[in-house]
C-alpha positions in Angstrom: 87.0 134.0 96.4 84.5 133.6 93.5 83.1 130.5 95.1 82.5 132.3 98.5 80.7 135.2 96.8 78.5 132.9 94.8 77.6 130.9 98.0 76.4 134.1 99.7 74.3 135.2 96.9 72.9 131.9 95.9 73.5 129.3 98.7 72.2 126.5 96.4 74.2 127.4 93.4 76.8 124.8 92.3 79.8 125.5 90.1 80.4 122.9 87.7 83.8 122.5 86.3 84.6 122.5 82.7 84.5 119.3 81.1 87.7 117.8 79.7 86.1 116.3 76.7 84.4 117.6 73.7 80.6 117.4 73.2 80.0 115.4 70.0 76.3 115.9 70.2 76.5 119.4 68.4 79.6 119.0 66.7 80.5 118.7 62.9 81.2 115.2 63.3 77.4 114.4 64.1 76.3 116.5 61.1 78.7 114.6 58.8 77.2 111.4 60.2 73.6 112.7 59.5 74.7 113.6 55.9 76.3 110.0 55.3 73.2 108.5 56.6 70.8 110.3 54.3 73.0 109.6 51.5 73.2 105.9 52.1 70.0 105.2 54.0 67.4 107.7 52.5 64.3 108.4 54.2 61.4 106.7 52.6 59.4 109.0 50.5 55.4 109.1 50.8 54.3 110.1 47.3 51.7 113.0 47.9 50.2 112.2 44.4 51.0 115.6 43.2 50.8 116.7 39.5 52.3 120.0 38.6 51.1 121.6 35.3 53.6 124.2 34.1 52.0 126.6 31.7 48.6 126.2 33.3 47.4 129.5 32.2 47.6 128.7 28.4 44.6 127.4 26.5 45.8 123.7 26.6 46.9 124.1 30.1 43.4 125.2 31.2 41.7 122.5 29.5 44.2 119.8 30.8 43.7 121.2 34.3 39.9 120.9 34.1 40.1 117.1 33.2 42.9 116.7 35.9 40.9 118.3 38.7 38.2 115.5 38.1 40.5 112.6 38.8 40.5 110.9 42.3 44.0 109.5 41.8 45.4 113.1 41.8 45.5 114.6 45.4 47.3 117.8 44.7 47.1 119.7 41.5 49.6 122.6 41.4 49.0 125.1 38.6 52.2 127.3 37.5 52.5 130.0 35.0 55.2 132.7 34.7 53.2 134.8 32.3 51.1 137.5 34.1 48.6 137.8 31.3 47.7 134.0 31.5 46.1 134.9 35.1 46.7 131.3 36.5 45.4 132.5 39.9 42.1 133.1 38.3 42.1 129.8 36.7 42.9 128.0 40.0 40.2 129.8 41.8 37.6 128.9 39.2 38.7 125.2 39.3 38.7 125.3 43.3 35.1 125.7 43.1 34.5 122.2 41.7 33.3 119.7 44.2 36.1 117.2 43.7 38.7 115.8 46.2 41.7 117.2 44.3 43.4 120.1 46.2 44.4 123.1 43.9 47.4 125.2 44.3 48.4 128.2 42.1 51.8 129.7 41.7 52.4 132.9 39.6 56.0 134.1 38.7 59.3 132.5 38.4 60.1 132.9 42.1 57.3 130.4 43.0 58.6 127.6 40.4 60.3 125.7 43.3 57.3 125.6 45.3 55.3 124.5 42.5 57.5 121.6 41.6 58.6 120.5 45.1 57.7 116.9 45.6 55.7 116.4 42.5 55.1 113.0 41.1 54.4 114.1 37.6 55.3 117.4 35.9 53.5 118.4 32.7 55.3 121.1 30.6 52.8 122.6 28.4 52.1 126.1 27.5 54.6 128.2 25.4 53.8 129.5 22.1 51.7 127.3 19.7 51.1 127.7 16.1 49.8 131.4 15.6 48.8 133.0 12.2 50.1 132.8 9.7 50.3 129.3 11.1 51.0 127.4 8.0 54.2 129.4 7.4 55.8 128.9 10.8 58.3 126.0 11.0 59.1 123.8 13.8 62.4 125.3 14.2 61.0 128.9 14.6 58.7 127.4 17.2 61.5 125.9 19.2 63.3 129.2 19.4 60.2 130.7 20.9 59.7 127.8 23.6 63.2 126.6 24.4 63.8 128.8 27.3 60.6 127.6 29.0 61.5 123.9 28.8 65.1 124.4 29.5 64.4 126.4 32.8 61.7 123.9 33.9 64.1 121.1 33.2 66.7 122.6 35.3 64.3 123.2 38.2 63.0 119.6 37.9 66.5 118.3 38.3 66.9 120.3 41.5 63.5 120.1 43.2 61.9 117.1 42.2 64.4 114.6 40.5 61.9 111.7 41.1 59.3 113.1 39.2 58.1 111.8 35.8 58.2 114.6 33.3 55.7 114.6 30.3 56.7 117.3 27.7 53.7 118.6 25.7 55.2 122.2 24.5 55.8 122.1 20.8 57.6 121.0 19.0 57.8 118.0 21.2 60.7 116.5 19.3 63.2 119.3 19.9 62.1 120.0 23.5 62.1 116.4 24.5 66.0 116.1 23.3 66.5 119.5 25.1 65.0 118.1 28.3 67.0 114.8 28.5 70.4 116.4 27.7 69.6 119.1 30.2 68.8 116.4 32.8 71.9 114.4 31.8 74.1 117.4 32.5 72.6 117.6 35.9 73.1 113.7 36.3 69.3 113.1 37.3 68.2 111.8 34.0 66.3 108.6 33.9 65.1 107.4 30.5 62.0 105.7 32.2 60.9 109.0 33.6 60.9 111.4 30.5 58.2 111.1 28.0 57.2 113.2 25.1 53.4 113.5 24.7 52.2 112.0 21.5 48.6 111.4 22.6 47.0 113.9 20.1 48.3 112.1 17.1 47.2 108.5 18.3 43.9 109.9 19.3 43.3 111.5 15.9 44.5 108.2 14.1 42.2 106.1 16.3 39.3 108.3 15.8 39.6 108.5 12.0 39.9 104.7 11.8 36.9 104.2 14.2 34.7 106.5 12.3 35.1 104.5 9.1 34.9 101.1 10.7 32.0 102.0 13.0 34.1 100.4 16.0 34.2 101.8 19.6 37.2 104.1 20.0 37.6 103.0 23.6 38.2 99.4 22.7 40.5 100.3 19.7 44.2 101.5 19.6 46.0 102.9 16.6 49.7 103.6 17.6 51.6 106.5 16.0 55.4 105.8 15.8 58.6 107.8 15.0 58.2 111.3 16.2 55.3 113.9 17.0 55.8 116.5 14.4 53.9 117.0 11.2 57.0 115.5 9.2 57.9 112.8 11.7 54.5 111.1 12.7 53.7 107.7 11.0 50.4 106.4 12.0 50.3 102.5 12.0 47.0 101.7 10.5 48.1 98.1 10.0 48.1 97.6 13.8 44.5 98.6 14.0 43.6 95.8 11.5 43.1 98.1 8.5 44.3 95.3 6.1 41.0 95.2 4.3 41.1 98.8 3.4 42.4 99.7 -0.1 45.8 101.4 0.0 44.4 104.8 -1.3 42.1 105.0 1.7 44.9 104.1 4.0 47.2 106.8 2.2 44.4 109.5 2.6 43.9 108.8 6.4 47.9 109.0 6.7 47.8 112.3 5.1 44.9 113.5 7.4 46.8 112.6 10.4 50.1 114.3 9.3 48.4 117.3 8.2 45.9 117.7 11.0 47.3 120.7 12.4 47.2 122.7 9.3 43.6 121.5 8.6 42.3 122.6 12.1 44.4 125.9 11.6 42.7 126.8 8.4 39.2 125.8 9.6 39.1 127.6 12.8 38.2 131.3 12.7 41.1 132.3 15.1 43.7 130.5 12.9 44.9 128.5 16.1 45.6 124.9 16.8 42.7 122.5 18.3 43.2 123.3 21.9 40.2 121.3 23.1 41.5 118.2 21.6 45.0 119.0 22.7 44.0 119.7 26.2 41.8 116.4 26.3 44.4 114.2 25.1 47.1 115.7 27.2 45.0 115.2 30.4 44.3 111.6 29.4 48.1 111.1 29.0 49.0 112.4 32.5 46.0 110.4 34.0 47.3 107.1 32.3 50.7 108.0 34.0 49.3 108.6 37.5 47.2 105.3 37.2 50.3 103.4 36.3 52.5 104.8 39.1 49.7 104.4 41.9 47.0 102.1 40.6 48.1 99.2 38.1 50.4 99.1 35.0 48.8 101.2 32.3 49.0 101.2 28.6 49.6 104.3 26.6 49.0 104.4 22.9 52.0 106.5 21.9 54.8 108.5 23.7 58.1 109.8 22.5 60.8 107.8 24.8 64.4 106.6 24.6 64.1 103.1 23.7 65.7 100.3 26.0 66.7 98.2 23.0 67.0 100.4 19.8 67.8 97.3 17.6 64.3 96.2 18.3 62.7 99.6 17.5 63.6 100.2 13.8 67.3 100.9 14.9 66.2 104.2 16.6 67.3 105.2 20.0 64.5 107.7 20.5 61.3 107.0 18.9 57.6 107.3 19.7 56.0 103.9 20.4 53.2 102.4 22.6 54.5 101.9 26.1 53.4 100.7 29.6 53.6 102.5 32.8 54.2 101.2 36.3 55.9 102.1 39.3 59.1 103.6 38.6 58.1 105.0 34.9 58.2 103.1 31.6 58.4 99.3 32.1 57.6 97.9 28.8 57.9 99.0 25.1 55.5 97.8 22.6 57.0 98.2 19.0 54.4 97.4 16.4 55.2 95.8 13.2 55.0 97.8 10.0 54.1 96.9 6.5 55.9 98.0 3.4 54.3 101.5 3.1 54.7 102.2 6.7 58.2 101.3 6.6 58.8 103.4 3.6 57.3 106.4 5.4 59.4 105.7 8.4 62.5 105.7 6.5 61.6 108.9 5.1 60.8 110.4 8.4 64.1 109.4 10.3 66.0 112.2 8.7 63.6 115.0 10.0 63.4 113.3 13.5 67.2 113.0 13.6 67.5 116.8 12.7 65.0 117.9 15.4 66.6 115.8 18.1 70.0 117.2 17.1 68.6 120.8 17.3 67.5 120.2 20.8 70.8 118.4 21.8 73.0 121.2 20.4 71.1 123.8 22.3 71.2 121.9 25.5 75.0 121.3 25.6 76.1 124.4 23.6 77.4 122.8 20.5 77.0 124.3 17.1 74.0 123.0 15.1 74.4 121.7 11.7 71.6 120.8 9.3 71.1 117.1 8.8 73.3 116.1 5.6 70.3 114.4 3.9 68.2 117.6 4.2 70.7 119.5 2.2 69.7 119.7 -1.4 72.5 119.0 -3.7 71.1 121.3 -6.5 71.3 124.3 -4.1 75.1 124.0 -3.7 76.6 126.9 -5.7 79.5 125.7 -8.2 83.0 127.0 -7.3 83.7 130.3 -9.1 86.2 130.3 -12.1 88.9 132.8 -11.9 88.7 135.2 -14.8 91.6 135.3 -17.4 92.6 138.8 -16.8 92.7 138.4 -12.9 94.7 135.2 -13.6 97.2 137.0 -15.9 97.6 139.9 -13.4 98.3 137.6 -10.5 100.7 135.5 -12.5 103.0 138.8 -13.4 102.8 140.0 -9.8 104.2 136.6 -8.6 107.0 136.7 -11.3 108.0 140.1 -10.2 
C-alpha cells in the first residue's frame, strides 16, 4: 500500500530496503582505530618556531621580548601575562610596530593561557615578583613563596598544551622554581630532562664581563662558566676556565665575591632599589635565542644553564647542577663540566648544602611533602638544652605515684 502511494506521488522514487549489516564508517570501531593510529603513528609535527614569553608584561619580560622580536629564527612571538596592571596588550602593540619578520601575539588573562602555549617550541617563564625594597633583607625562600603559584600553573599548562616545548625558567629564585617545574612535569608524565633548563645566563655574563674588563679581551670570544646553582649563595664562577691562572688569588676572590653579590650591589646603587632588569632581560633573551638556534639552525653552546645531569658522577656527584651545555634538536645533547681548582672546589662544596636545600624546597611544594631544613643548615648552638625537672615538682610527682 505504501509503495503504491509513493509511486503515485513520486513516480521515480525508489524505496531502498534497510541494510542487514552495520555501517562501520561512522561507528565507534572506526573512532577507536583512529585513536590507536594517532597513538602509535602520530602525525608529523611541523614546528612553527614559536616562542611564548610568560610574564611578558614585567620589566624583564618586556626587555627580553624587545630583543626576541628582532630575531629571524623566531616566526611567532606570543606574549602572555595574567596581571592586568602589566598591560601586555600595550606591550605587544608597541612591539608590533617594529619592521621585523617576527609575528607578535598577545594574551591577557588566565583563560588565554592555553592559546598562548599551544604548539610552542620554547616557553620562557619570567615575571613574577623580583627583589623589591628592602631588597637586601628578603630571602630566596620568601621570594619563592611569592612566585611558586605562577611557575606551578604554567608547568601544568605546558604539560597539557605543549609537552614538546623546551621550558626555560627565569622567575626567581631559579633553583627552587626549577625543582618545582621538573617534579610537576614528572607527576604529569611529560618530563624530559633535556627540555627543562634554568636560566643562569645573567651570572655567566657578569663573570665574563668582569674577567674581560680586567684582561682587555673581547667578551664575544671568551666564556666564563658559572656552576652549581643560580642563587646568591649557590653560584660558583669558574675563572680558572677563563684562563685566570696568572691572576693573584686575592683578585680572583674579589671577582668571585662581586659575582655572588651582584644583585645586592645593583640593588643598593639603583635609585628604585630594584634588580638590574636591563642586563637580566638581555641575558635572558640571548639564552632563548641560543635555544632556538640550537633547535632549528645548528648545535649551539650555552655558557651556563641549570639542568639535570645525565651522568652525576662526572659532575661533582650532583644530579642537578648548572654547567655549560650544548643545545641541538631535541634539547640538551652535551654537558660540558669544567675542571675546578682548589679554591673553586672548596666554594662548590660549601654551596652544595644551599643548593640541595633550595631544590628540596621546590620538590616538597610540587609533590605535597613536608619541607624540612637541610641538616647542615641547622646551627648546633641554636638547639636548646633539655629542661631539667625542678626538685619540688619531682618530689610531688613521686609522692603522687606512691599513693
